[in-house]
C-alpha positions as CSV (number, residue, x, y, z in Angstrom):
1,X,-0.2,-0.1,0.2
2,X,1.1,3.8,-1.0
3,X,1.1,6.2,0.9
4,X,1.6,9.5,0.8
5,X,5.2,10.5,1.4
6,X,3.8,13.7,4.1
7,X,1.9,10.7,6.0
8,X,5.6,8.7,6.6
9,X,7.5,11.5,7.3
10,X,5.2,12.7,10.5
11,X,5.3,8.3,11.4
12,X,9.0,8.7,11.5
13,X,9.0,12.3,13.4
14,X,6.8,10.7,15.9
15,X,9.1,7.3,16.1
16,X,12.3,9.7,16.6
17,X,11.1,10.6,19.4
18,X,9.9,7.5,20.6
19,X,14.0,6.7,19.8
20,X,15.0,10.2,22.0
21,X,13.1,8.4,25.6
22,X,13.9,5.3,24.9
23,X,17.7,4.9,24.1
24,X,19.9,4.8,26.9
25,X,23.3,2.7,28.2
26,X,21.3,-1.4,27.7
27,X,18.7,0.1,25.2
28,X,20.0,1.2,21.2
29,X,18.0,2.4,18.4
30,X,17.6,2.5,14.7
31,X,14.7,4.6,12.6
32,X,14.3,2.3,9.4
33,X,12.6,4.3,6.7
34,X,9.6,3.3,4.4
35,X,11.1,1.4,1.5
36,X,10.0,-1.4,-0.5
37,X,11.0,-3.8,2.2
38,X,9.4,-1.7,4.8
39,X,5.9,0.2,3.7
40,X,6.0,2.1,7.3
41,X,9.1,4.0,8.7
42,X,9.5,1.3,12.1
43,X,11.3,2.0,15.0
44,X,13.7,-0.8,15.9
45,X,15.0,-0.8,19.4
46,X,17.8,-3.0,20.4
47,X,16.5,-4.2,24.3
48,X,18.9,-6.2,27.1
49,X,18.9,-9.7,26.6
50,X,16.8,-11.6,27.6
51,X,17.3,-14.6,31.4
52,X,19.0,-16.2,28.4
53,X,21.1,-14.7,26.8
54,X,18.9,-14.5,23.7
55,X,18.7,-10.6,22.6
56,X,15.7,-8.9,21.4
57,X,14.3,-6.3,19.1
58,X,11.4,-5.2,18.9
59,X,10.0,-3.1,16.3
60,X,7.6,-0.3,16.8
61,X,6.0,1.3,13.9
62,X,2.4,3.7,13.6
63,X,-0.3,1.5,12.0
64,X,-2.2,3.0,9.7
65,X,-6.2,2.7,9.5
66,X,-7.9,4.9,8.0
67,X,-11.3,3.6,8.5
68,X,-10.7,4.1,12.3
69,X,-8.2,7.0,13.0
70,X,-9.3,10.6,12.7
71,X,-7.9,10.9,16.9
72,X,-6.6,7.7,17.2
73,X,-2.8,6.7,16.1
74,X,-2.1,3.0,16.6
75,X,1.4,1.8,17.6
76,X,2.5,-1.7,16.7
77,X,4.5,-3.3,18.8
78,X,6.7,-7.2,17.7
79,X,8.7,-8.7,18.7
80,X,10.0,-12.4,16.8
81,X,11.5,-14.6,19.7
82,X,14.2,-16.7,18.8
83,X,14.0,-19.9,19.9
84,X,13.1,-23.1,17.9
85,X,10.1,-24.7,18.2
86,X,10.4,-27.6,16.0
87,X,9.9,-30.0,18.8
88,X,6.7,-29.3,19.0
89,X,4.0,-31.1,16.9
90,X,1.3,-28.7,15.4
91,X,-1.7,-29.4,17.9
92,X,0.8,-28.8,20.4
93,X,2.0,-25.0,19.9
94,X,-1.6,-24.1,18.8
95,X,-2.4,-25.5,21.9
96,X,0.0,-23.9,23.7
97,X,-0.2,-20.7,22.0
98,X,-3.8,-21.2,23.0
99,X,-3.4,-20.9,27.0
100,X,-0.9,-18.3,26.7
101,X,-3.4,-16.0,24.6
102,X,-5.8,-16.4,27.0
103,X,-3.8,-15.4,30.6
104,X,-1.6,-13.0,29.2
105,X,-1.4,-8.8,30.1
106,X,-0.9,-7.4,27.1
107,X,-0.4,-8.3,23.2
108,X,-1.1,-12.1,21.9
109,X,1.3,-15.3,20.7
110,X,1.6,-16.7,17.3
111,X,3.6,-18.3,15.2
112,X,6.0,-17.3,12.8
113,X,5.2,-18.2,8.9
114,X,8.7,-20.0,7.7
115,X,10.0,-17.3,6.0
116,X,14.2,-18.1,4.8
117,X,15.5,-15.1,7.1
118,X,14.3,-16.9,10.0
119,X,16.4,-19.2,12.1
120,X,13.9,-21.5,12.7
121,X,11.3,-23.3,10.4
122,X,9.0,-22.9,14.3
123,X,9.3,-19.9,16.1
124,X,6.7,-17.8,17.4
125,X,5.8,-13.7,17.4
126,X,4.4,-11.2,19.9
127,X,2.7,-8.8,18.8
128,X,0.4,-5.8,20.0
129,X,-1.1,-2.8,19.3
130,X,-1.5,0.4,21.7
131,X,-3.8,3.5,20.9
132,X,-3.2,6.6,21.8
133,X,-4.6,10.1,21.1
134,X,-3.2,12.0,18.4
135,X,-4.2,15.4,19.4
136,X,-1.6,15.4,22.2
137,X,1.7,15.0,22.8
138,X,3.0,11.0,23.5
139,X,2.7,10.2,26.7
140,X,6.2,9.2,27.5
141,X,5.4,7.1,31.2
142,X,2.2,5.8,29.6
143,X,3.6,4.2,26.8
144,X,6.8,3.1,28.4
145,X,4.5,1.2,31.0
146,X,2.3,-0.2,28.2
147,X,6.0,-1.0,26.5
148,X,7.4,-3.1,30.0
149,X,4.4,-5.2,30.5
150,X,4.2,-6.1,26.5
151,X,8.3,-7.6,28.0
152,X,6.4,-8.9,30.7
153,X,4.0,-11.1,28.5
154,X,7.2,-12.0,26.1
155,X,8.6,-12.9,29.5
156,X,5.3,-15.5,29.7
157,X,6.1,-16.4,26.7
158,X,9.2,-17.8,26.9
159,X,9.4,-19.1,30.6
160,X,6.1,-21.7,29.1
161,X,8.4,-22.4,26.1
162,X,11.5,-23.0,27.3
163,X,9.8,-24.5,30.2
164,X,9.1,-27.7,27.5
165,X,12.6,-27.7,27.0
166,X,13.5,-28.4,30.3
167,X,10.6,-30.8,31.5
């Protein structure tokens, strides 16, 4: 889908604001401009490794919903969890994801379709859409609290799937 350059520029500007308050000694951010590979500008946030030494890369972008965004901006949080779930048979994997999605405080877990750039055939990701008023400046505290709750959900997914290997 094609977006007007002014819309893409505004999305990128807003992502830069988020990057400015996210970056610190443990978190680095990069803006990925809209391109053929990325329809929308994205903010790549490299978070500290998880408790098992696995990398965490969170992507954020503004998601346009023309029919529902007259006064609301929607920011997608998206993370692919970098571990191999090929030992799961399909029904067991779907059952585990369903159970998790009923318990997670924020966001939802889903399987990833196989892609050549993925290290494993079966992997999961987490996604959440954060809604906020586009009539006010971004509330840094509110966004960070939502992000922290989302990352707690990611921790719960990781604990569930890593427990499979230690059982």
